N, C-alpha and C positions, 0 to 999 in steps of 0.2 A: 641361678635359673630365673629368679624374679627380676633380674636387671632389665631385660627387654620390656617387660610389662611396666616396670617402674619408669623407664625412659619414655614409653608411650604415654603414660598418664601424665608425666611431668610436661611433655611437649604439647600434647593435644588437649589436656584437661586443666592442669594447674596453671600453666602459663597463660592460656587464653582467659581464664577466670581472673587472674591478676591484672591483665591488660584491661579487661572489662571494668573492673573496680577502679583502676587508676583513671581511665578515660571518663568515668562517671563524675569525677571531681574536677574535670577540666571545663573549658569554655569553648564555644564555637567561634570561629573567626567572624568578624563583622560582615564579610562578603557572603555571597550565596554559593560558594564553592564547597562548603562543608568541611573546611579545615578545622584543626584542633589546636587550641592555645593551651599549653600546659601551665595554667594558672589556677591555683586551688580556689574552689568555690563550693558553697553548699546550695547554690541556686537550683541546680538540677533536682536535688532531692526535695527541696521545698516545693518545687513545681510538681514533682511526682506524687506528692500527698495532697494535692488540690482535690476538691470534691469531684471534679470531672473525671480525673484518672482513677480515683478511688472507686467511683461507680463502675468504670470499665473493668477494674480489677475484680470487684465483687461479682460482676456479671460473668467474668471468666471463671472464677472459682465455682459459681453455681453450675455452669456448663460442665466443668471438669468433675464436680461431685456427682451430678446426675449421670454423666457418662460412666463414671466408676461404679456407681450403684447398679446401673443397668447391666454393665459388664459382669458384675459379681452375681447378680440374680440369674443371668443367662449362663455365665461361664462355670459357676460352681457345679450345677447338675451335669453339665457336659463333661467337665473334668472328672467328676466322680464316676460317671458311667464309663468313661474311657479307662480309668484306672482299674475298675472292677470288671472290665470286659475280658474275655479269654485272651491269653497272651498272644496268640497268633493274630488277633484282630487289633491289638493296641497300636502297632506300627501303622496299620492302614488308617485307623481313625486319627492318629496324630498327624499323618501325612495330609489328611483332608483338612485339618486345622491349619496346617502350614502352607497349603497351596496358595492362599492369597498373597503370601510373602514372595511368591515367584514372579509377581508383576509389580510394577511401580504403584505406590498408593495414589499417585495422580491419575493413572489409568483407571484404577478402581473407582476413584471419586468421579471422574467423568462418566463412567458407566452408570453410576447412580444418578447423575444429572440427566442422562438420557432416559432413565427410567421414570424419574419424578417430574420431569418438565411437563408443561401443559400439553404438548404434542407427543409425550413419551409413552412408553409401553403401558404403564399402570393406568393412566387416564384413558388410553385407547381401549384397554381391556375392560375397564369399568363401564365406559360408554357402550362398548360392543355388547355387554351383558345387560344393558338397559338400567343399570343401577344409578347412574348419574346422567344428567342432560348436558351439563357444562363441565369443562375441565376444572378440577380442584387445584387450588393454588398450594402446591406442596413445596416447590422450590423457593429459596430465599426466605425461609421461615425458621424459627428455632427448632421445629421438628426435623427439618432437613439437616441442620447442623448437628443435632444430637445423633441422628441416624448415621451420618457420615463418621462421626467420632467413634460411636460404638462399633460400627462395622470394622473400622481400621484398627482399633485397639483391643478388640475382644480376645484375640490370641494371646496378648500379653497378660491377660487375666487367667486364661485357661491353663497355660503351660506351668506356671509356678504352683497353682492349686493341684494340678495333676501330680506334680512331684511330691507334694505333701500327702496326698491321698494314697499314692502308690506305696509310700513308706508306712502307712497306717497299719498297725497290727489288728487285723479283723477279729482276732480272738478277744480283744477287749470289748468290741461291740457285742459279740456273742455272749460274753460274760455279763454285760449289762442286761441283755435280754433274759438270760437265765436268772438274774436277780429281780426280774419283774418289771424292768423298764419298758415303757412303750416306745415305738419307733421315734416319735417326736422327742421324747425325753432322752433317749439314747443319742440322738443326733445333737441335741443342745448341750448335753453334759459330757459326751465322749468324743464324737466325731468332730464337731466344730472346734472345741479347744485344741485337739491334736493337729488339726489342719490350719490353725490360725497363722503359723509362719508363712504358709503359702498364700493365705488371704492378704496378709500385710505386704508381702512382696508384690503380689498382683496389684494391690491398691496403689503403691508408689509407682509401679511400672506403667500404670494407666493414668493416674492423676497428674503426675509430673509432666509428661509430654502433652497431655490433653489441655492443660491450662495455658500452655504457650503455643499451641498449634494455630497457625494463621492461614495455611493453605486451604484446609477444609472449610474453615469458617468463612473465608473470603469467597471461595467458589460456590459453596452451597448456602451461605447466609447472605451473600450479596452486599456485605458491608453495612447493612442497615442497623445491626446491633454489634458494633465492633468489640473485639476481645483484646486483651492486653498484648497478645502475640501480634495482632494486626497493627496495633499502635506502635510497638517497638519496630516492626518491619518498616513502617512508613517513616518513622523518625530516622532510621539509618539510610533508607534508599530514596524516600520521597522528599522529606523536609531537610535532608542533609544535616541533621542535628545528632551526630553520633554521641556526644556527651549525655544528652537527655535520654536517648535510647538506651545507653549503657546504664544510666541511673535506674530506669525502669527494669532492666534486666537484673541489676543488682538487688533490687527490691524483691524480685521473684526468687533469686537465689537465697535471700535471707528467709523468705517464707518457707522454702523447701527445707532449709537447715533447721528452722524452728519446728517444723512438722516432724522431722526425723528425731530431734531431741525429745519432743513430747511423746513420740510413739515408742521409743526404745525402753524407757523405764517401765511402761505398762506391759510391753511384750516380755520383758525380763521377769516381772512379777508373775505374769500368767504362766510362763515356763516353769518357774520355781514351784508355783502352786500345783501345776500338773504333775511335776516330778514327785512332790510330796504326797499327792493323792495316789499316785501309782505305787 
């Protein structure tokens, strides 16, 4: 029964990843046609670790971390409230979370552009209320980029946390209250550890795509502060340098793999400690 899934993963995940890594060690043809010469070289990786691209990578990591943190701060209370809502209301609330997925993220992004632009709804409303005299520059700023990323990736944080909170045995929380724990202490020592799997799943589901997202950063950031996703996209489509773009993509894959390896031991230790405490 797993054969179709295994075939899908092999064809559309494993094979493209292998091709990406292989191309990253190749060279570009001398002409401007963007061809690939299958001649082994480390030059692409040496260039990928130059200060210019390390700065872009660090900027992308900061954007992704800030996006993930904001999604967690907003998404955890939302997920908790949905999971603790009456059962007849949960499906309605979940549907409200899922509604943005019914339209393309590009459509949603352009909607935010129309809201945040100098002649957009937000500036018009503020000017109409007399709060500002001149339009505020909201578009093509880090604020606009983070807003677009948080808006598009927030459901990816809410849904896994909701799954963990829904499985949470509320009797454990009541027992903590009976033993004298205050709400903050019960949350930190009981609720948060038991819902950590959902938090970790939401973290990776937001952080991984956010760090490489180029459409939102290009449209709402204007390219003034490029991210690693924009650089990779331009190398493949603009500069016609697929080997260097593949090297940058392989570096991202390595970072994701290291993050997973570092996160798994800690998660396993926490799970063992929780079971021992129970």
